[in-house]
C-alpha positions as CSV (number, residue, x, y, z in Angstrom):
1,X,99.0,93.7,79.2
2,X,97.4,91.7,82.0
3,X,97.8,92.7,85.6
4,X,99.8,89.6,86.5
5,X,102.3,90.4,83.7
6,X,102.5,94.0,84.9
7,X,103.2,92.8,88.4
8,X,106.0,90.6,87.1
9,X,107.5,93.6,85.3
10,X,107.2,95.8,88.4
11,X,108.8,93.0,90.4
12,X,111.7,93.0,88.0
13,X,111.9,96.8,88.3
14,X,112.0,96.5,92.1
15,X,114.7,93.9,91.9
16,X,116.7,96.2,89.6
17,X,116.1,99.1,92.0
18,X,117.4,97.0,94.9
19,X,120.5,95.9,92.9
20,X,121.2,99.4,91.8
21,X,120.7,101.1,95.2
22,X,122.2,98.8,97.8
23,X,125.5,100.7,97.7
24,X,123.6,104.0,97.9
25,X,121.5,103.0,100.9
26,X,124.6,102.0,102.8
27,X,126.5,105.2,101.8
28,X,126.7,108.4,103.7
29,X,125.0,110.4,100.9
30,X,121.7,111.3,102.6
31,X,120.3,113.0,99.5
32,X,121.0,110.0,97.3
33,X,119.5,107.7,100.0
34,X,116.3,109.7,100.2
35,X,116.0,109.8,96.3
36,X,116.6,106.0,96.2
37,X,114.0,105.3,98.9
38,X,111.5,107.6,97.2
39,X,111.9,105.7,93.9
40,X,111.5,102.4,95.8
41,X,108.3,103.6,97.5
42,X,106.9,104.6,94.1
43,X,107.5,101.1,92.7
44,X,105.8,99.5,95.8
45,X,102.8,101.9,95.4
46,X,102.5,100.8,91.8
47,X,102.5,97.2,92.9
48,X,99.9,97.8,95.6
49,X,97.7,99.6,93.1
50,X,97.9,96.7,90.6
51,X,97.2,94.1,93.3
52,X,94.2,96.1,94.5
53,X,92.9,96.5,90.9
54,X,93.3,92.7,90.4
55,X,91.4,91.8,93.5
56,X,88.7,94.3,92.7
57,X,88.3,92.8,89.2
58,X,88.0,89.3,90.7
59,X,85.5,90.5,93.3
60,X,83.4,92.1,90.6
61,X,83.4,88.9,88.6
62,X,82.4,87.0,91.7
63,X,79.5,89.3,92.4
64,X,78.2,89.2,88.8
65,X,74.9,87.4,88.5
66,X,72.9,85.9,85.6
67,X,71.7,82.6,84.3
68,X,73.7,79.6,85.6
69,X,75.8,79.2,82.5
70,X,76.6,83.0,82.4
71,X,77.4,82.9,86.1
72,X,79.6,79.9,85.8
73,X,81.5,81.5,82.9
74,X,82.1,84.6,84.9
75,X,83.2,82.6,87.9
76,X,85.6,80.6,85.7
77,X,87.2,83.8,84.4
78,X,87.5,85.0,88.0
79,X,89.1,81.7,89.0
80,X,91.7,81.8,86.2
81,X,92.6,85.4,87.0
82,X,92.8,84.7,90.7
83,X,95.0,81.6,90.2
84,X,97.4,83.5,87.9
85,X,97.6,86.5,90.2
86,X,98.0,84.3,93.3
87,X,100.9,82.5,91.7
88,X,102.5,85.7,90.5
89,X,102.3,87.3,94.0
90,X,103.9,84.2,95.6
91,X,106.5,83.4,92.9
92,X,107.6,86.9,91.9
93,X,107.0,89.0,95.1
94,X,106.8,86.5,97.9
95,X,103.6,88.4,98.9
96,X,102.1,85.6,101.0
97,X,99.4,87.8,102.6
98,X,98.2,88.9,99.1
99,X,98.3,85.4,97.8
100,X,96.3,84.1,100.8
101,X,93.7,86.8,100.1
102,X,93.4,85.4,96.6
103,X,93.1,81.8,97.9
104,X,90.2,83.1,100.0
105,X,88.6,84.6,96.9
106,X,89.2,81.3,95.0
107,X,87.4,79.5,97.9
108,X,84.4,81.9,97.4
109,X,84.5,81.4,93.7
110,X,84.4,77.6,94.0
111,X,81.6,77.8,96.6
112,X,79.7,80.1,94.2
113,X,80.3,77.6,91.4
114,X,78.9,74.8,93.5
115,X,75.7,76.8,93.6
116,X,75.4,76.9,89.8
117,X,74.0,74.2,87.5
118,X,77.4,73.1,86.2
119,X,78.9,73.2,89.7
120,X,82.6,72.9,90.5
121,X,82.9,70.4,87.7
122,X,83.1,73.4,85.4
123,X,86.7,73.7,86.5
124,X,87.6,70.5,84.6
125,X,87.9,72.6,81.4
126,X,90.9,74.4,83.1
127,X,92.9,71.2,83.3
128,X,94.0,71.9,79.7
129,X,94.9,75.6,80.4
130,X,98.4,76.6,79.2
131,X,99.3,78.1,82.6
132,X,100.4,75.5,85.2
133,X,99.2,77.8,88.1
134,X,95.7,77.6,86.7
135,X,95.8,73.9,86.0
136,X,97.2,73.1,89.4
137,X,94.6,75.2,91.2
138,X,91.7,73.8,89.2
139,X,93.0,70.3,89.8
140,X,93.3,70.9,93.6
141,X,89.8,72.2,93.9
142,X,88.4,69.4,91.7
143,X,90.3,66.8,93.7
144,X,89.2,68.2,97.0
145,X,85.6,67.5,95.9
146,X,86.4,64.0,94.6
147,X,85.8,65.1,91.0
148,X,87.5,63.4,88.1
149,X,90.5,62.2,90.0
150,X,91.5,60.0,87.0
151,X,91.9,63.1,85.0
152,X,93.2,65.5,87.7
153,X,95.9,63.3,89.2
154,X,98.0,62.9,86.0
155,X,97.9,66.7,85.5
156,X,99.0,67.3,89.1
157,X,101.8,64.7,88.8
158,X,103.0,66.3,85.6
159,X,103.2,69.7,87.2
160,X,104.8,68.4,90.3
161,X,107.3,66.3,88.2
162,X,108.7,69.5,86.7
163,X,110.2,70.2,90.1
164,X,110.2,74.0,89.6
165,X,109.5,74.8,93.2
166,X,107.0,77.4,92.3
167,X,103.4,78.0,93.3
168,X,102.1,75.5,90.8
169,X,104.4,72.8,92.0
170,X,103.5,73.5,95.6
171,X,99.7,73.4,94.9
172,X,100.0,70.2,92.9
173,X,102.2,68.5,95.5
174,X,99.9,69.3,98.4
175,X,96.7,68.4,96.5
176,X,98.3,65.0,95.8
177,X,99.5,64.6,99.4
178,X,96.0,65.5,100.7
179,X,94.4,63.1,98.3
180,X,96.7,60.3,99.4
181,X,96.2,61.0,103.1
182,X,92.4,60.9,102.7
183,X,92.9,57.4,101.3
184,X,90.9,58.1,98.2
185,X,92.8,55.8,95.9
186,X,90.5,54.2,93.4
187,X,87.6,56.4,94.3
188,X,85.2,56.8,91.4
189,X,84.3,60.4,90.5
190,X,81.0,61.7,91.8
Protein backbone atom coordinates (compact mmCIF):
# COMPACT_ATOMS: atom_id res chain seq x y z
CA UNK A 1 0.00 0.00 0.00
CA UNK A 2 1.30 3.47 -0.90
CA UNK A 3 1.59 6.16 1.75
CA UNK A 4 -1.06 8.36 0.11
CA UNK A 5 -3.50 5.40 0.15
CA UNK A 6 -2.67 4.76 3.81
CA UNK A 7 -3.35 8.42 4.58
CA UNK A 8 -6.73 8.23 2.85
CA UNK A 9 -7.58 5.15 4.94
CA UNK A 10 -6.47 6.83 8.15
CA UNK A 11 -8.44 9.93 7.19
CA UNK A 12 -11.53 7.74 6.82
CA UNK A 13 -10.72 6.14 10.18
CA UNK A 14 -10.50 9.61 11.74
CA UNK A 15 -13.83 10.61 10.17
CA UNK A 16 -15.42 7.44 11.54
CA UNK A 17 -13.90 8.19 14.94
CA UNK A 18 -15.40 11.69 14.88
CA UNK A 19 -18.81 10.40 13.81
CA UNK A 20 -18.75 7.74 16.51
CA UNK A 21 -17.49 9.93 19.34
CA UNK A 22 -19.22 13.30 19.03
CA UNK A 23 -21.90 12.22 21.50
CA UNK A 24 -19.26 10.81 23.86
CA UNK A 25 -17.23 14.01 23.83
CA UNK A 26 -20.27 16.12 24.72
CA UNK A 27 -21.41 13.66 27.39
CA UNK A 28 -20.61 13.83 31.10
CA UNK A 29 -18.80 10.46 31.06
CA UNK A 30 -15.22 11.60 31.68
CA UNK A 31 -13.71 8.12 31.33
CA UNK A 32 -15.40 7.61 27.94
CA UNK A 33 -14.26 11.09 26.87
CA UNK A 34 -10.66 10.37 27.80
CA UNK A 35 -10.71 6.99 26.01
CA UNK A 36 -12.22 8.59 22.89
CA UNK A 37 -9.65 11.39 22.90
CA UNK A 38 -6.77 8.93 23.36
CA UNK A 39 -8.02 6.91 20.39
CA UNK A 40 -8.22 10.11 18.31
CA UNK A 41 -4.71 11.11 19.32
CA UNK A 42 -3.38 7.71 18.20
CA UNK A 43 -4.97 8.16 14.76
CA UNK A 44 -3.44 11.63 14.37
CA UNK A 45 -0.04 10.26 15.44
CA UNK A 46 -0.31 7.62 12.71
CA UNK A 47 -1.18 10.32 10.17
CA UNK A 48 1.75 12.48 11.26
CA UNK A 49 4.11 9.51 11.02
CA UNK A 50 2.94 8.62 7.50
CA UNK A 51 3.24 12.24 6.39
CA UNK A 52 6.77 12.46 7.81
CA UNK A 53 7.75 9.18 6.11
CA UNK A 54 6.37 10.45 2.80
CA UNK A 55 8.27 13.72 3.00
CA UNK A 56 11.44 11.89 4.00
CA UNK A 57 11.11 9.57 0.98
CA UNK A 58 10.65 12.56 -1.34
CA UNK A 59 13.63 14.36 0.20
CA UNK A 60 15.77 11.22 -0.22
CA UNK A 61 14.83 11.00 -3.91
CA UNK A 62 15.59 14.70 -4.30
CA UNK A 63 19.05 14.25 -2.80
CA UNK A 64 19.91 11.18 -4.89
CA UNK A 65 22.64 11.87 -7.43
CA UNK A 66 23.86 10.12 -10.53
CA UNK A 67 24.07 10.58 -14.27
CA UNK A 68 21.60 13.09 -15.72
CA UNK A 69 19.14 10.42 -16.90
CA UNK A 70 19.27 8.55 -13.57
CA UNK A 71 18.90 11.80 -11.66
CA UNK A 72 15.98 12.91 -13.82
CA UNK A 73 14.24 9.53 -13.34
CA UNK A 74 14.68 9.82 -9.56
CA UNK A 75 13.34 13.37 -9.59
CA UNK A 76 10.33 12.34 -11.67
CA UNK A 77 9.51 9.61 -9.12
CA UNK A 78 9.82 12.18 -6.34
CA UNK A 79 7.57 14.60 -8.24
CA UNK A 80 4.86 11.97 -8.78
CA UNK A 81 4.90 10.98 -5.14
CA UNK A 82 4.88 14.61 -3.97
CA UNK A 83 1.96 15.54 -6.25
CA UNK A 84 -0.10 12.58 -5.05
CA UNK A 85 0.71 13.17 -1.39
CA UNK A 86 0.06 16.92 -1.68
CA UNK A 87 -3.35 16.24 -3.21
CA UNK A 88 -4.18 13.66 -0.57
CA UNK A 89 -3.25 16.00 2.27
CA UNK A 90 -5.39 18.78 0.80
CA UNK A 91 -8.35 16.74 -0.37
CA UNK A 92 -8.63 14.19 2.40
CA UNK A 93 -7.28 15.96 5.48
CA UNK A 94 -7.43 19.67 4.65
CA UNK A 95 -3.80 19.75 5.83
CA UNK A 96 -2.81 22.95 4.02
CA UNK A 97 0.49 23.35 5.92
CA UNK A 98 1.59 19.83 4.99
CA UNK A 99 0.46 20.35 1.38
CA UNK A 100 2.38 23.64 1.20
CA UNK A 101 5.55 21.89 2.38
CA UNK A 102 5.08 19.44 -0.48
CA UNK A 103 4.67 22.28 -2.97
CA UNK A 104 7.99 23.65 -1.70
CA UNK A 105 9.54 20.22 -2.29
CA UNK A 106 8.00 20.12 -5.79
CA UNK A 107 9.59 23.51 -6.49
CA UNK A 108 12.95 22.07 -5.42
CA UNK A 109 12.38 19.01 -7.59
CA UNK A 110 11.62 21.08 -10.69
CA UNK A 111 14.63 23.33 -10.01
CA UNK A 112 16.78 20.21 -9.74
CA UNK A 113 15.25 18.88 -12.97
CA UNK A 114 16.15 22.16 -14.67
CA UNK A 115 19.79 21.40 -13.84
CA UNK A 116 19.71 18.00 -15.59
CA UNK A 117 20.09 17.27 -19.29
CA UNK A 118 16.40 16.58 -19.93
CA UNK A 119 15.38 19.56 -17.80
CA UNK A 120 11.84 20.31 -16.74
CA UNK A 121 10.62 19.00 -20.09
CA UNK A 122 10.95 15.51 -18.53
CA UNK A 123 7.66 16.28 -16.77
CA UNK A 124 5.84 16.08 -20.12
CA UNK A 125 5.68 12.30 -19.79
CA UNK A 126 3.48 12.78 -16.73
CA UNK A 127 0.72 14.43 -18.78
CA UNK A 128 -0.48 10.89 -19.55
CA UNK A 129 -0.35 9.74 -15.90
CA UNK A 130 -3.61 8.17 -14.68
CA UNK A 131 -3.77 10.42 -11.58
CA UNK A 132 -5.25 13.86 -12.22
CA UNK A 133 -3.22 15.34 -9.34
CA UNK A 134 0.01 14.30 -11.05
CA UNK A 135 -1.14 15.46 -14.50
CA UNK A 136 -2.32 18.84 -13.19
CA UNK A 137 0.89 19.45 -11.24
CA UNK A 138 3.12 18.44 -14.14
CA UNK A 139 1.08 20.62 -16.47
CA UNK A 140 1.30 23.61 -14.15
CA UNK A 141 5.07 23.35 -13.84
CA UNK A 142 5.50 22.87 -17.59
CA UNK A 143 3.22 25.78 -18.39
CA UNK A 144 4.99 28.07 -15.93
CA UNK A 145 8.16 27.51 -17.96
CA UNK A 146 6.35 28.00 -21.27
CA UNK A 147 6.92 24.38 -22.25
CA UNK A 148 4.56 22.50 -24.59
CA UNK A 149 1.47 24.67 -23.96
CA UNK A 150 -0.27 23.07 -26.94
CA UNK A 151 -0.08 19.76 -25.10
CA UNK A 152 -0.52 21.01 -21.52
CA UNK A 153 -3.54 23.29 -21.93
CA UNK A 154 -5.92 20.57 -23.19
CA UNK A 155 -4.93 18.36 -20.25
CA UNK A 156 -5.51 21.17 -17.76
CA UNK A 157 -8.83 22.14 -19.37
CA UNK A 158 -9.97 18.50 -19.21
CA UNK A 159 -9.15 18.28 -15.49
CA UNK A 160 -10.76 21.65 -14.76
CA UNK A 161 -13.79 20.65 -16.83
CA UNK A 162 -14.55 17.78 -14.48
CA UNK A 163 -15.44 20.40 -11.86
CA UNK A 164 -14.61 18.17 -8.92
CA UNK A 165 -13.40 21.01 -6.72
CA UNK A 166 -10.40 18.96 -5.62
CA UNK A 167 -6.69 19.70 -5.57
CA UNK A 168 -6.23 18.71 -9.22
CA UNK A 169 -9.09 20.98 -10.30
CA UNK A 170 -7.64 23.88 -8.28
CA UNK A 171 -4.13 23.37 -9.69
CA UNK A 172 -5.39 23.12 -13.27
CA UNK A 173 -7.63 26.17 -12.92
CA UNK A 174 -4.96 28.44 -11.50
CA UNK A 175 -2.31 27.29 -13.97
CA UNK A 176 -4.69 28.23 -16.80
CA UNK A 177 -5.58 31.58 -15.19
CA UNK A 178 -1.89 32.41 -14.69
CA UNK A 179 -1.14 31.46 -18.29
CA UNK A 180 -3.94 33.70 -19.55
CA UNK A 181 -2.93 36.61 -17.30
CA UNK A 182 0.60 36.42 -18.61
CA UNK A 183 -0.85 36.83 -22.11
CA UNK A 184 0.98 33.84 -23.45
CA UNK A 185 -1.68 32.90 -25.99
CA UNK A 186 -0.11 31.42 -29.10
CA UNK A 187 3.37 31.30 -27.58
CA UNK A 188 5.45 28.61 -29.19
CA UNK A 189 7.15 26.12 -26.86
CA UNK A 190 10.78 26.77 -26.01
